[in-house]
C-alpha positions as CSV (number, residue, x, y, z in Angstrom):
1,M,0.0,0.0,0.0
2,R,2.8,2.4,0.9
3,L,4.6,1.5,-2.3
4,Q,1.5,2.4,-4.3
5,L,1.2,5.8,-2.6
6,I,4.9,6.5,-3.3
7,C,4.4,5.6,-7.0
8,I,1.3,7.8,-7.3
9,T,3.1,10.7,-5.6
10,I,6.1,10.4,-8.0
11,L,3.7,10.2,-11.0
12,Q,1.8,13.3,-9.8
13,V,5.1,15.3,-9.5
14,A,6.2,14.2,-12.9
15,M,2.9,15.4,-14.4
16,V,3.2,18.8,-12.6
17,E,6.9,19.3,-13.5
18,S,6.7,18.2,-17.2
19,L,8.9,20.7,-19.1
20,K,8.7,21.6,-22.8
21,E,11.2,23.6,-24.6
22,V,10.2,26.3,-27.2
23,S,12.5,28.6,-29.2
24,G,11.6,31.9,-30.8
25,Y,13.4,34.6,-32.7
26,L,14.0,38.1,-31.5
27,G,11.2,40.4,-32.7
28,D,9.0,37.5,-33.8
29,N,6.0,35.9,-32.2
30,V,6.0,32.5,-30.4
31,T,3.3,30.3,-29.0
32,L,3.7,28.5,-25.8
33,P,1.7,25.2,-25.8
34,S,-0.3,24.5,-22.6
35,G,-0.3,20.8,-23.2
36,A,-4.0,20.5,-22.5
37,D,-5.9,17.6,-24.0
38,T,-7.8,18.7,-27.1
39,S,-11.0,17.0,-25.8
40,W,-11.0,19.1,-22.6
41,N,-13.4,22.0,-22.1
42,L,-11.2,24.4,-20.1
43,S,-12.7,26.3,-17.2
44,K,-9.5,27.9,-15.8
45,I,-6.1,28.9,-17.4
46,E,-3.3,30.6,-15.5
47,W,0.0,31.5,-17.1
48,S,2.7,32.6,-14.6
49,I,6.4,33.4,-14.4
50,F,9.1,33.5,-11.6
51,P,9.2,31.2,-8.6
52,N,6.4,33.2,-6.9
53,N,4.0,32.4,-9.8
54,T,3.4,36.0,-11.0
55,W,0.4,35.8,-13.3
56,I,0.8,37.3,-16.7
57,A,-2.4,35.9,-18.4
58,T,-5.5,34.2,-16.8
59,Y,-8.9,32.9,-17.8
60,R,-11.4,32.3,-15.0
61,K,-15.2,32.0,-15.1
62,G,-15.3,32.9,-18.7
63,K,-13.3,36.1,-18.2
64,E,-9.9,36.7,-19.9
65,S,-7.2,38.9,-18.5
66,I,-3.9,39.4,-20.5
67,E,-2.8,42.8,-19.2
68,R,-1.7,41.7,-15.7
69,F,2.0,42.3,-15.9
70,Y,3.7,45.5,-17.3
71,R,6.4,43.7,-19.3
72,Y,3.8,41.8,-21.4
73,K,1.1,44.5,-21.8
74,G,-0.1,44.6,-25.4
75,R,2.0,41.6,-26.4
76,L,-0.1,38.5,-25.3
77,T,-2.8,36.5,-27.0
78,L,-4.5,33.7,-25.0
79,N,-6.4,30.9,-26.7
80,T,-9.1,30.0,-24.2
81,T,-9.9,26.8,-26.2
82,T,-6.5,25.2,-26.2
83,G,-4.9,27.2,-23.3
84,D,-1.9,28.2,-25.6
85,L,-0.3,31.5,-25.0
86,T,1.2,33.6,-27.8
87,I,3.9,36.2,-27.0
88,H,4.3,38.9,-29.7
89,N,7.5,40.9,-30.5
90,L,9.9,38.8,-28.5
91,N,12.7,40.4,-26.6
92,R,15.6,38.8,-24.8
93,K,14.0,39.3,-21.3
94,D,11.2,36.9,-22.4
95,A,13.6,34.0,-22.3
96,M,12.7,32.1,-19.1
97,D,10.5,29.3,-17.7
98,Y,6.7,29.7,-17.9
99,S,4.1,27.8,-15.9
100,V,0.5,27.0,-16.9
101,D,-2.1,25.8,-14.5
102,F,-5.4,24.8,-16.0
103,D,-8.6,23.0,-15.1
104,N,-11.4,21.4,-17.1
105,V,-15.1,21.5,-16.4
106,Q,-14.9,18.1,-14.7
107,G,-12.5,19.6,-12.1
108,Q,-9.3,17.9,-13.4
109,N,-6.2,19.9,-13.0
110,I,-2.8,19.9,-14.7
111,V,0.3,22.1,-14.3
112,N,2.9,22.2,-17.1
113,K,6.1,24.2,-17.6
114,V,7.5,25.6,-20.8
115,K,11.1,26.8,-21.2
116,L,11.4,29.6,-23.7
117,T,14.7,30.5,-25.4
118,V,15.1,33.6,-27.6
119,T,17.7,33.8,-30.3
120,E,18.5,36.3,-33.0
121,R,18.1,35.4,-36.7
122,L,21.3,35.0,-38.7
123,Q,22.6,38.2,-40.3
124,K,23.4,38.3,-44.0
125,P,27.1,37.6,-44.5
126,T,29.4,40.2,-46.0
127,I,31.6,39.6,-49.0
128,E,34.8,41.6,-49.6
129,T,36.2,41.4,-53.2
130,A,39.7,42.0,-54.5
131,I,40.5,41.9,-58.2
132,S,44.0,41.6,-59.7
133,G,45.2,43.3,-62.9
134,L,44.6,41.6,-66.3
135,T,46.8,38.7,-67.1
136,N,46.6,35.9,-69.7
137,G,43.2,37.1,-70.9
138,G,41.6,37.3,-67.5
139,C,42.0,38.2,-63.8
140,W,42.2,36.6,-60.4
141,V,39.4,37.4,-58.0
142,M,39.6,36.8,-54.2
143,L,36.4,36.9,-52.2
144,Q,36.3,36.8,-48.4
145,C,33.0,35.9,-46.7
146,S,32.4,36.7,-43.0
147,S,29.6,37.1,-40.5
148,T,29.0,38.9,-37.2
149,D,27.2,35.7,-36.0
150,Q,29.0,33.1,-33.9
151,D,29.3,29.3,-34.6
152,V,28.3,29.5,-38.2
153,D,29.4,27.4,-41.2
154,F,30.2,28.9,-44.6
155,T,29.6,27.4,-48.1
156,W,30.3,28.8,-51.5
157,Q,28.4,28.3,-54.7
158,V,29.4,29.5,-58.2
159,K,27.2,29.9,-61.3
160,P,28.1,28.8,-63.9
161,P,30.0,25.9,-62.3
162,N,32.8,25.8,-64.9
163,V,34.8,28.6,-63.2
164,T,38.2,27.6,-61.8
165,V,38.0,28.1,-58.0
166,L,40.0,27.4,-54.9
167,N,38.3,27.4,-51.4
168,T,39.9,28.0,-48.0
169,Q,38.4,28.6,-44.6
170,D,39.7,30.4,-41.5
171,P,40.7,27.9,-38.8
172,N,38.6,29.9,-36.3
173,G,35.5,29.6,-38.6
174,S,35.0,33.4,-38.7
175,S,35.4,33.7,-42.5
176,A,35.8,31.7,-45.7
177,V,37.9,32.7,-48.8
178,Q,37.3,31.7,-52.4
179,V,39.8,32.5,-55.2
180,A,38.7,32.2,-58.8
181,F,40.1,33.0,-62.3
182,L,37.7,34.9,-64.6
183,N,38.2,35.3,-68.3
184,T,37.5,38.7,-69.8
185,T,34.9,37.1,-72.1
186,Q,32.9,35.7,-69.1
187,S,29.9,37.6,-68.0
188,G,27.2,37.0,-65.4
189,V,29.4,34.9,-63.1
190,E,27.8,34.8,-59.6
191,F,29.5,33.9,-56.4
192,T,27.1,33.0,-53.4
193,C,28.2,32.6,-49.8
194,T,25.8,30.9,-47.4
195,S,26.1,31.2,-43.7
196,S,24.3,28.5,-41.8
197,R,23.7,27.4,-38.2
198,Q,21.6,24.4,-37.3
199,K,18.5,24.6,-39.5
200,E,18.8,28.3,-40.4
201,N,20.8,29.8,-43.3
202,I,21.1,33.0,-45.2
203,S,23.0,33.9,-48.4
204,H,24.7,36.8,-50.1
205,S,25.7,37.0,-53.8
206,V,28.1,39.2,-55.8
207,S,29.1,39.2,-59.5
208,P,32.6,40.7,-59.9
209,K,34.0,41.4,-63.4
210,C,37.5,41.8,-64.8
211,S,38.1,45.5,-65.5
212,V,40.1,46.6,-68.6
213,S,42.2,49.7,-67.9
214,I,41.8,52.4,-70.6
215,K,44.2,55.4,-71.0
216,P,42.3,58.6,-70.3
217,S,41.7,60.9,-73.2
218,P,43.9,64.1,-73.1
219,T,42.1,67.0,-71.5
220,P,41.9,70.5,-73.1
221,A,44.5,71.7,-70.5
222,A,46.9,69.0,-71.8
223,L,46.5,70.3,-75.4
224,T,47.2,74.0,-74.4
225,P,50.8,75.1,-75.0
226,P,52.9,76.2,-72.0
227,P,52.5,79.8,-71.0
228,E,56.0,80.7,-72.2
229,R,55.3,79.5,-75.7
230,C,52.1,81.4,-75.8
231,R,53.9,84.6,-74.9
232,S,56.6,84.0,-77.6
233,G,54.0,83.4,-80.2
234,V,52.1,86.5,-79.4
235,A,55.4,88.6,-79.6
236,V,56.3,87.2,-83.0
237,F,52.8,87.8,-84.3
238,G,52.8,91.4,-83.0
239,G,56.2,92.0,-84.7
240,V,55.0,90.8,-88.0
241,V,51.9,93.0,-87.8
242,L,53.9,96.0,-86.8
243,G,56.4,95.5,-89.6
244,C,53.6,95.3,-92.1
245,L,52.1,98.5,-90.8
246,L,55.5,100.4,-91.0
247,S,56.0,99.2,-94.5
248,A,52.7,100.5,-95.6
249,V,53.4,103.9,-94.0
250,V,56.8,104.2,-95.7
251,M,55.3,103.4,-99.1
252,C,52.5,105.9,-98.7
253,V,54.9,108.7,-97.7
254,F,58.0,108.0,-99.7
255,G,56.5,105.9,-102.5
256,D,57.3,108.3,-105.4
257,K,60.9,108.9,-104.3
258,I,61.6,105.2,-103.9
259,I,60.3,104.4,-107.4
260,K,62.4,107.2,-109.0
261,A,65.5,106.0,-107.1
262,W,64.9,102.5,-108.3
263,D,64.6,103.7,-112.0
264,I,67.9,105.6,-111.7
265,I,69.6,102.5,-110.3
266,K,68.3,100.4,-113.2
267,G,69.7,103.1,-115.6
């Protein structure tokens, strides 16, 4: 008889202390399951936190109350049929143990516990690109993929797959490097780095190209002669013009005398 009582007591404690683990993402919504039998017609639901069982959401005698605790005001939804509690816009302080105490109309009572963990979604990895000068009709491209997240794995994917590549990874797992040779005739080559952790992953893609260096066209300033040359040219031009003017004046004033003198010389 005593053994039966001990077994019943242990069974009751196991039912009361049953613990479920639920994970949610920062800023998202998450639903904490009550664990109630779907066939039950619930007459009481009490969700609480902390060792002193501070109520955050209750349902008693057909009346629902979900604004009981300041930290959860405006962020809770209680399903009075299933007993499940939804927390909206998760923050890091929401990560803790939750207790739910519920009764059905027959007077049966169960207490369950739910452990909530809150994690941040993976951030998109960054890709830094370095391109060498043109050589042998192409160029070498080095791409380094890194992430601010911890404990992530990196994988590379290249489209089209016929590009020559070499992959290396940082021993600390903080980054992954891919080196590839691109022909100048290739276009639309896409490199994708994927950061993954457990069942979550996120990717980032880039499409580098070999750049052909072109000599810049000469600017108008480059075509303009140096200032010294300009000044010399102006001086010569001015001298020519002045000489022509003097010649014209001499011919006008002394023209007849010059002609007679020329006739005498010719005899």
